[in-house]
N, C-alpha and C positions, 0 to 999 in steps of 0.2 A: 413306585417307592423311591423317595428322594434321598434317603439316607443309606443307599446301598454302598457298600465298601468293596474295594478291591484288596484282597488279602493274600500276601505272599507268605507261605508257610513251609519251612524246611522240616525234614523228618516227618513227612506226611504219611508214610507208609506203615507206621507202627506206633504203639504206645499212645502218648498224649496227643501227638500230632494227628494220628489217624482218628482218634476219638473226637477231635474238634471239627473235622471236616463236615460231617453231616449236620452239625448244629449251625455252622456258618452258612452252609448251603440252604438249609431249611428256612433260615431267616432272610434269604434273598440276596446274600452277599456272594461275590465271585471268589473262588478259592483257586489260587495258582500255587500248586505244591510240587515238592520234589522229594525224592528218596532214592535209595540205592538198589532196591529190589525190583527187578523188571516184572516179576509176577504180581507184586502188589501195586505197582504203578498201572499195569494193565487192568487190574481189578478196579482201581479208582476211576480210570477212564471209562470203563463200562458202566459204572454206577452213577458217575457224575459227569453228565454231558456238557459240551460247551455252553456257556462261556467259561466253565471251569476248565482247568488245564493242569495236567500232571506230567512230569518228565523225569526220566532217570538222570539224576545229578548227584555226584559225590561232592559235598561242600568243601572237602579238603583239596579238591582240584580247582585251583583258582581260575584256570582258563575255561573249564567247563561251567563254572558259576557265572563267569563274565558272559559267555555265549548265551547261556540261559537267560540272564538278565537283559541282555541286548534284545533278544527276541521278544520277551514280554513287554519291555518298555516301548518297543516299536509298535506292538500290537494293541496294548491297553493303557500305556502310560505308567506313571509312578504309582506305586501302591499307597493305599490309605493306611494300611496296617501291615507291618513287616514283623513276622514272628520267627526268630531264630531258635528253633526247637531241637534241631538235629544234635544228637550227643551219643557218646558211648562211654562205657565204664570198663575198667580192667577187673579181672577176677580179684577177689579180696586176698591181700597178701601184705606182709611187712614191706615197707617201701623199698628196702635194699634187695628184696627178693622179687620185686616186680620186673619181669623181663623188659629190656630197653624198648623193644618193639611195641609192647603193650602200653608202656608209659607214653611213648611218643605218639601212639595212635590217639590216646585220650586228649593230649594237648593239641594235636593237629586238628582233629575233628571239632572238639569243643571250643577251642580258642581261635585257632587260625581259620577254621571253617566259618565261624561267626564273623571274623574280620573280612573274609572273602565276600560274604554276602552283603555286609555293610558297604564295603568298597564298591560293589557292583550296583546296588539299588539306591543307597541313601543320597548320592549326589543329585539324582532326579527329584527326590523328595525335597531336598534342600532348595533346589531351584524353584520348585513350586511353593515352598515355604509352608508346607503342611504335611501332616502324617505322624504316625506313632511307630516307634521301633521298640519291640519287646524282645529282650534277650533272656531266655530261660536260664535261671540260676538254680539254686537249690538251698535247702537248709544247710547243706555242706558247702555252701558259698558264704555262709555267715557263722559257721561253727565247724568243728572237726570231730572225726572219729578215727580210731585206728584201722589200718588195713585198707583205707580208701584215700590215701594221700594224693595220688595222681588226680583223682576226680575232685577232691577238695581244692587242689591247686588250680584246676581248670575253672572251677566255678567261682573261686575267689577272684580269679582273673576276670571273669565275666562281670562280676560286681564292679570292680575298679574301672574296667574298660567302659562299661555302660554309664557309670556316674560321671566319668570324665567327658564322654561324648555328649552327655546331656548339657554340659557347660558350653559346648561348641555349637549347638544347634541354634538356629534363629528362633525368635519368638513365634509361638503358634505351633511348635513341634514338641515332641516328647520322646525321650529314651528312658525305658524302665527296665531295671533288672527284676525279674519276677520269680519268686520262689513258689512253685506249684503246690508245695506240700508233699507229704509222703503218700505215694500212690502205688497200688499193686500193678506193676508193669514187669515185662520180661527183664528190663534192666535192673529193677530193684531185686527181683528174684535171683539175679546173678550174684548179688551180695548177700541176701538174707534167706535165700531158698524159700521154704514154705512159710517162713516168718512174715513174708510180704503179704500173705493172705489176710492178715489182720487189718489191712488198710483198704481204703476204697478202690474200686476198679476204675480204670481210665474212663470208661463210659459214664460212670456216675460223677466223676470229677468234672467231666466236660460240660455237664448240665449247668454247673455253677461257673466254670471257667470261661465258657464262650461269652456269656453276657458281660462278665467282668472285663474281659479283654476288649470287647466292643465299646465299653464305656470309658476306656482310658483316653485321656486327652492332655492338652498342654498343662493343666493343673497338676499333673502327675510327673512332670519332667524331673528326672533324677532321683525319684523316690524309690527306695528298695521295698517293693510291695510283695505281698503274699496273697494267694487265693484263699479266702476265708472259708 
């Protein structure tokens, strides 16, 4: 299979990231994923054997991300597709009532964590002058709602960060801020409780999202896209 891709995926242990892994693997692509749950990382390693690779990494820890990237870049080279999916959300509350630690965690994981991964992997992709970087945004990165201000701030930041980076990449590459749509995940349930059940499950979403992600290329650079 000549079009096999090497895919780096953060937040691979739950939600949308976890749902994407089997689709990428079944299509013959190599998934190099990370997450914070040792139990879930162990489960992924049991289910998806090498050349797939899964490691416990907190994207908010810049040194840990750098060490992870150095190992993977040495072993397999620059990824063809880099997906920054790892994210957290604070419990719904008025902005001034969100505890400082909760607010800081959202910004640190969602924004600084994304920057850490970009800083660690993208230089190798730029050197090769090929590859696609997808930073997961949200409908709340293009609109707002009450009681989710920290999350909105983080995803609006992802939109700006990604579109700016798109202008910096060499021809032949792409950076895309991607709105996955409204999906029934643990993170959405943290905001909407049982109301999240009205939306598609992550596994159903991944059936559409995986081929969509694999089809992204230079023509999509800088475009704020959504999974249809």
